[in-house]
N, C-alpha and C positions, 0 to 999 in steps of 0.2 A: 367092403374091402375083399379083394380076391387074393387068394394065396396060390403059390406055385412052388414046386420043389426046386426050381432053378434059383441060384443065388442072385440072379439079376434083379434090378430094381423093379418093384411092382408098385404102381402109383394109382391111387384112387383119384380119378379125374374130377370127382365131385368136390375135392378139396381145392380146386382152382376155380376162379371166377371166369376164366376164359383162356384161350390159347396164348394170349400175350403174357399171362402170368407164368404159364409153362415155359415160354421162351425165356423169360427173365430167370427162372430157376435154372434152366440149362446154361444160360449165359454166365451165371455166377460160378458154375462148375469150371469155367475156363480160368477163373482167378486172375483176370486182367481187368483193366479199366474198361467200362462200357464204351468209352469214346474210341478205344483201340481194339474192340472185339472183332473177331473174324466172322463175318456174316456167312461165309461158306461153311465154316466149321459148325456154326450154330444151326444152319439148315440141315447139315448131315446129322447132327445130334437129334434134332426134332423129328426128322423123317425116320431115323432108326428107332426112336422111342415109340412113334405111332405104329411102325411096323411090328415092334415087339408086342405092343398092346393088342394089336389085331391077331397076332399069332396065338396069344393067350385067349382068344375068342372073347374079349371084353367088348362091351358096347362103347363105341366111340361117338361122341357128339359130332354133329355135322360141322360146327364151326371149327373144330380141331382138324377135321379132314380138309376143310376149305383152306385153313392156314397151311397145311402140309402141301396142298397142291400149289398154293401161291409161292411157298418157299422153293418148291422144285422149279417153278417157272423163273423165280429170281435167280436161283443158282445157275440155271442154263444161260440166262442173259449175262451173268457175271463172267461165265467161262467163255462164252462165244463172243466174237467181236460184233459191234453194233452194225446192222445192215445200213448201207448208204441211203436207202430209200425209206428209212424209218420215219413214221409219221411223227409230227410234233407232239412231244409229251416228255415226261421225266425219263431220264436215262436209268440204267440199272444201278449205277453208282449213286444217283440221287435217291432212288428207292431204298437202297441199302442204308444210306445215311438217315433217311426218314425213319426207318425201322429202328436203327440204333438210338436215335433221338427219342423215339416213343418209349423204348426200353428204359432210358434214363429218367424219363418223366414218371413212369410207373414205379421205378425204384425210389425216387424221391417221395412220391405219395405214400409208399409203403413205410418208409422211414418215419415220415411225419405222423402217420397213423399209429405206428408202434410207440413213438414218443408220447403221443397224446393218450393212448391207453395205459401207458406206464405211470401217468400222473395219478394222484389220489382220487378215488372214486367216491361220489356221494352215496352214503348209505353203507359203504364198506370200509373205507379208510377215514372219512370225515363224516360228521353227522350235524344236522341242523339243530339250532337251539329250539327249546320248547316254545318260547314266546317270540313272535316275530319282532324284529327291530322296527322302531318308528322311523318315519321319514326324517332325514337330516335336513335341518333348516339353516340357511345361511342368510343372516340379516344384512341387507345392503341399504343403508340409509340414503334417502333421496331428499335433497334440500331444494325447496322452491322459495327463494327469497328475492326481495327487490334490492335495488342498488342501495337504497337508504338503509335497509336492515343490515346489509353486509358491512356498510361503512360504520354503522352504529356498533355492530358486534366487534369490528376491528378496533374502534375507539375504546370500547369498554375493556377489551383485553389489554390494549396498550396502556390505559390508565391504571389498571391493576398492577401491571409490571413496572411502570415508570411513574407512579403517583407522586406528584409534588404539589405543595400548597403555594398558590400564587399570592404573594403579599404585595399590595400596591402601596407604595410609600406616599405619604401625604405630599401634596404639591407645595413647592417652595414659593409659588407665586401667590400674591395677595388676592383674596376673593372679596367680593362686595359684602358678603355676610360678615366676614371678619372685620372689615373696615367699619361697618355699622356698629358692631359690638364695641370696638375700641373707641369710637367717637361718642357713643352713647354714655360712656363713663364721664365725659367732660361736659355734657349738656347741663346747663344750669350752674356751671362753675366758671364760666368765661364772661365776666362782666365787661371786660375790655377786648378791643380788637386784637386778634392774634393771627399771625400769618399761617396759611394752610400748611406750608412746608414744615412747620414745627410739630405737626401731628403725624408725620410719616414715621413708620417703624424703622428700626435699624435693619434694613433689607439689603444693605450692600450697594453695589453699583451695577450699572448695565441694565439688562432686562428685568431683573428683580426690583430695582428701584423704580423703573418706569411702571411696572405692574402695580407696585404699592401706591404710586402717585395717582394712577388712573382709578384704582379702587377707592382711595380716600376721597378723590374729587367726586366720584359718583355717589359715595355715601353722604358727602356734604350736601350735594344737590337734593338727595332724598330727604335728609333731615330738614333742609330749608323748605322743601315742599310741604312737609308736615307742620311747618311753623315752629320748629324747635331751635333753629339756628338762623342767623342773619349773615348775609354775604356782602362783601364790598370790594370793588376793584377801582382804583383811582384812575387808571389809564389803560388803554388797549394793550393787551399782552403783558400787563403789569401783574404784580403779585396779588394773590387773593387773600383776603382777610375774613375772619369769621369771629362771631361772638354769640353768646346765648341770646335767644329772643327775649325781648323785654315785654312785660305785661302791658 
């Protein structure tokens, strides 16, 4: 750091990373938005600052002098009209806008860096735990089931929630087994001929009575086959008679 008796600003150029940072610092002194900053005033400030540093016989880095020369060239192009035979390339206004845009980018990066450095630092504001944390595990079950297994699982769940006992009522129709048991009680007690219709149960009318007649007739044929009953029919489609078989 160099010191001078003059109250003018004495700047250590090592504190800047390049001439663009110095331009940003000078632009902030205008206290206006970077989008509306005066490039001419900024160039005058930069050139005056470099001239003051050289007057104090400080070593000036080459890139600062290159920026000073380029700003002087830009200022001359902004002040003078564009020549009609100018080669194709960016105009002075476009160069000034590009410089202002770069200054805005540098300012945004500096703000982001300052906000990042203002956050708590590891080892100074926050500290690690003594023992490292284990890896967090998240279980994600994967099911590989067949269609039959899925349907079975659904059926088991549905049965647990809506379980009902199925009760099958006994059939009202006469079965052959029931007819055999009923006629077996009369075997050996029918010495005389009796009409078959007399052995029908009180089954009512309609399908129930026809079922009882068919079962009784089949049971009669079965007992006659076994030699325990005798059957007789006097005419075609006439009534059937039965009696116990004689010795």
